[in-house]
C-alpha positions in Angstrom: 118.5 202.7 148.6 120.8 200.1 150.0 118.8 197.2 148.6 118.9 198.9 145.2 122.7 199.3 145.2 123.3 195.8 146.3 121.1 194.5 143.5 122.7 196.8 141.0 126.2 195.6 141.8 125.1 192.0 142.0 123.5 192.3 138.6 126.8 193.3 136.9 128.7 190.7 138.8 126.2 188.1 137.5 126.3 189.1 133.8 130.1 189.5 133.9 130.5 185.7 134.7 129.4 184.1 131.4 131.9 181.3 131.2 130.2 177.9 130.9 131.5 175.2 133.3 131.0 171.7 132.0 130.8 169.0 134.6 130.9 165.3 133.7 128.1 163.5 135.4 127.5 159.8 135.8 125.7 158.2 133.0 124.1 154.7 132.7 121.4 153.1 130.5 117.8 153.6 131.5 116.5 151.2 134.2 113.1 150.3 135.6 112.5 151.8 139.0 109.9 149.8 140.9 108.0 150.7 144.1 106.4 147.3 145.0 106.0 147.6 148.8 102.7 145.8 149.5 101.3 146.6 153.0 99.1 143.9 154.5 96.3 144.5 157.0 95.3 141.1 158.2 92.0 142.4 159.5 90.9 143.2 155.9 89.7 140.2 153.8 90.8 141.9 150.5 94.2 143.6 149.8 94.5 146.3 147.2 97.8 146.2 145.4 99.5 149.2 143.9 102.9 148.9 142.1 104.5 152.0 140.6 107.0 151.6 137.8 109.1 154.4 136.3 111.9 154.4 133.8 115.1 156.3 134.8 117.2 158.3 132.4 120.7 159.7 132.7 121.9 161.6 135.8 119.7 164.7 136.4 117.4 163.5 133.5 113.6 163.3 133.6 111.8 160.2 135.0 109.2 158.7 132.8 106.4 156.2 133.5 107.1 152.7 132.3 104.6 151.0 130.0 105.0 147.3 131.0 103.9 144.5 128.7 102.8 142.4 131.7 103.0 142.4 135.5 101.7 139.8 137.9 102.3 138.3 141.3 102.4 134.5 141.6 102.1 132.3 144.7 102.8 128.7 143.7 102.0 127.5 147.3 98.6 129.2 147.4 95.5 126.9 147.3 92.7 128.5 145.4 89.4 128.8 147.3 87.2 128.1 144.3 87.0 127.6 140.5 87.3 131.3 139.8 90.3 131.7 142.1 93.8 131.5 140.8 97.3 131.3 142.3 98.3 134.6 140.7 97.1 138.2 140.4 97.4 140.1 137.2 97.9 143.8 137.6 96.3 146.4 135.3 97.6 149.8 134.4 95.2 152.4 135.8 97.4 155.4 135.1 100.8 156.0 133.6 103.2 153.7 135.4 100.7 152.7 138.0 99.5 149.1 138.2 96.7 147.9 140.4 94.8 144.8 141.4 93.0 143.1 144.3 93.2 139.7 145.9 92.1 138.0 149.1 94.6 138.8 151.9 95.3 135.1 152.6 97.0 134.9 149.2 99.8 137.1 150.4 100.4 135.7 153.9 101.7 132.2 153.2 104.1 130.8 150.7 106.7 132.2 148.4 105.6 135.2 146.3 107.0 136.1 142.9 106.7 139.4 141.1 107.2 139.0 137.4 107.3 141.9 134.8 108.0 142.0 131.1 109.3 145.2 129.5 110.8 145.8 126.1 111.5 142.2 125.6 113.1 141.7 129.0 111.7 139.7 131.9 112.2 140.7 135.5 111.7 138.6 138.6 111.7 139.3 142.4 110.8 136.9 145.2 109.8 137.5 148.8 107.7 136.1 151.6 105.3 137.8 154.0 106.9 139.5 157.0 104.8 140.0 160.2 105.1 142.9 162.7 103.6 144.1 165.9 101.1 147.0 166.6 102.0 150.4 167.9 101.3 150.5 171.6 101.5 154.2 172.1 101.4 157.3 169.9 101.2 160.7 171.5 102.6 164.2 171.2 105.5 165.1 173.4 106.9 168.5 174.6 110.5 168.0 173.7 112.6 170.2 171.5 115.5 169.5 169.2 117.3 172.4 167.5 115.1 175.5 166.8 112.4 174.8 169.4 109.8 174.8 166.6 109.8 171.1 166.1 107.0 168.7 167.0 107.8 165.7 169.1 105.9 162.4 168.6 106.4 159.6 171.1 106.1 156.1 169.7 106.1 152.8 171.6 105.8 149.2 170.6 106.5 145.8 172.1 108.9 143.5 170.2 108.0 139.8 169.6 110.5 137.8 171.7 110.1 134.6 169.6 111.8 136.0 166.4 114.3 138.5 165.1 112.5 141.5 163.9 113.3 144.4 161.6 111.0 147.4 161.3 110.3 150.2 158.8 108.4 153.2 160.2 106.5 155.5 157.7 106.0 158.9 159.4 104.1 160.4 156.5 105.5 163.2 154.3 108.0 160.8 152.7 109.8 160.4 156.1 111.0 156.9 157.0 113.0 155.2 159.7 114.4 151.7 160.1 115.3 149.9 163.3 115.9 146.3 164.5 115.4 144.6 167.8 119.1 143.8 168.5 119.0 146.0 171.6 115.4 145.5 172.8 114.6 141.9 171.9 111.2 141.0 173.5 110.9 144.4 175.2 108.8 147.5 174.9 110.7 150.1 173.0 109.9 153.8 173.1 111.5 156.6 171.1 110.9 160.2 170.0 110.5 161.4 166.4 110.7 165.1 165.6 108.9 166.9 162.7 110.1 170.3 161.5 108.2 173.5 161.7 106.2 172.5 158.6 104.0 170.4 160.8 101.3 172.7 162.3 98.5 172.3 165.0 95.4 170.8 163.5 97.3 168.6 161.0 96.6 164.8 161.2 99.6 162.6 160.7 99.4 158.9 159.8 102.2 156.6 161.1 102.7 153.0 160.0 104.9 150.3 161.5 105.9 147.8 158.8 107.5 144.4 159.3 110.5 143.9 157.0 113.3 141.3 156.6 117.0 141.9 157.0 117.8 142.4 153.2 115.0 145.0 152.9 116.2 146.6 156.1 119.7 147.0 154.6 118.2 148.3 151.3 116.0 150.9 153.0 118.8 152.0 155.3 120.9 152.9 152.2 118.1 154.7 150.5 117.2 156.8 153.6 120.8 157.9 153.9 120.9 158.8 150.2 117.6 160.6 150.3 118.6 162.8 153.2 115.0 163.2 154.2 114.2 165.5 151.3 112.7 163.4 148.6 111.8 160.2 150.4 113.6 156.9 149.8 111.1 155.7 147.1 112.2 158.4 144.7 115.0 157.4 142.2 118.2 157.4 144.2 121.2 159.5 143.2 123.4 156.4 143.1 122.5 152.8 142.1 121.3 150.8 145.0 120.5 147.2 144.1 117.3 145.8 145.3 115.8 142.3 144.8 114.4 142.8 141.2 116.6 140.9 138.7 116.6 140.7 134.9 116.2 137.0 134.2 116.1 137.3 130.5 118.2 134.6 128.8 121.7 136.0 128.1 121.0 139.3 129.8 123.7 141.4 131.3 124.1 140.9 135.0 124.2 144.7 135.4 120.8 145.2 133.7 118.8 144.8 136.9 115.9 147.1 137.9 116.0 149.6 140.8 113.5 149.1 143.6 112.2 146.4 145.8 109.4 143.9 146.1 108.2 143.3 149.6 105.0 142.0 151.2 104.7 143.3 154.8 102.2 143.3 157.6 101.4 146.9 158.6 99.7 148.5 161.6 98.6 152.1 161.2 97.7 154.8 163.7 97.0 158.5 163.3 97.4 161.5 165.6 96.2 165.1 165.4 98.8 167.7 166.2 97.8 170.1 169.0 
């Protein structure tokens, strides 16, 4: 009876509030939103490339797949290995907004790489170079707790390369990411805990990647992770415009008509763990 009364009163309160409240939301012209993080495993002779391109709309609007006129990756420093080899890779649309191709891994690991795209008469360009990283030394389940006691602790350890300044992106599966730099552990072994919420259950297998990134990409991902709040993942369209490295280089183009997203080519080491 109590539940019925509460619902009955709540129903009349609901229908009694019919005033429409209009809220002005930010608007901006549609932009390309590009996920062009290429993960390199140097132990594999061939690298499969997947680039996802969407078209954003107004605030709270739907996201549509972008139908590009052309998309390719060029390495002017690359020396072809034979007459059928080229210093570029042309990507083909395999599904709406999804562009794929394959190339020998050596193509990506030396020289300056350029991502070029043409869409609706505009030309977009992003440049990057290959960023190395280090493998994961230890990946095991811990027994620590955080807030509710239902979390799952994962212990991760890796040894930083003392010969360079390193920045890292960790992909913890389920659209969960973390960035860190070696400012406080240069050349040392660094161990930390990462906690999953109660959605992670015994018997599940989790894949974890350590990805080498440069400082500009580190700063970009740090902003997106803060915006995403761990709910949607940083590769979803952000609620505010975060400028990446993909520029509109069309002649006489507006300096504000850049694309969202980032082009990066990064060495990646992967490990998996089954939750007990």
